[in-house]
Every structure is written in structure tokens, then in C-alpha cells.
C-alpha positions in Angstrom: 0.1 0.0 0.3 1.1 3.5 -1.1 1.9 5.9 1.9 -0.2 9.1 1.5 1.8 12.2 2.0 -0.1 14.4 4.3 0.2 17.9 4.3 -1.4 21.3 5.8 -3.7 23.0 3.2 -2.2 25.9 1.7 -3.4 28.9 0.2 -2.7 27.6 -3.5 -4.9 24.5 -2.4 -7.9 26.8 -1.3 -7.6 28.6 -4.9 -7.8 25.6 -6.8 -10.4 24.1 -4.7 -12.4 27.3 -5.1 -12.1 26.6 -8.9 -13.2 23.1 -8.8 -16.3 24.2 -6.5 -17.0 27.4 -9.5 -16.7 24.9 -12.5 -19.0 22.3 -10.4 -21.5 24.8 -9.4 -21.9 26.4 -12.8 -22.7 22.8 -14.4 -25.3 22.1 -11.8 -27.1 25.9 -11.1 -28.2 25.4 -7.6 -29.8 28.7 -8.0 -27.1 30.7 -6.5 -24.3 32.1 -8.6 -21.2 31.0 -7.3 -18.0 33.0 -8.2 -14.6 32.1 -7.2 -14.4 34.6 -4.5 -17.5 33.2 -2.6 -16.1 29.7 -3.4 -12.7 30.7 -1.8 -14.2 32.3 1.2 -16.7 29.3 1.7 -13.6 27.0 2.0 -11.5 28.9 4.4 -13.6 28.0 7.2 
């Protein structure tokens, strides 16, 4: 079994995750327009 390297989340990771959230919610319109900033703010918590 391969060892997983675990590290703390960095700012660049949050930006990448915000992009993924943004793309996901643009495809599946959930009634709220997600922006990169709102996704980033959500993921910061």
C-alpha cells in the first residue's frame, strides 16, 4: 500500500478548490451564482 503524504492545506490549494467548486456549481445551477471569491471564502472556514 502506498503511503499517502499528508500536509497542511496551503493558500494555493484553496484557490484550486475554489476553481473546482466554481466549475461544479456553474454546471449544476443550484440557484445561487457561485463566484471564485465566494467559493474561496466558503472553503477558508
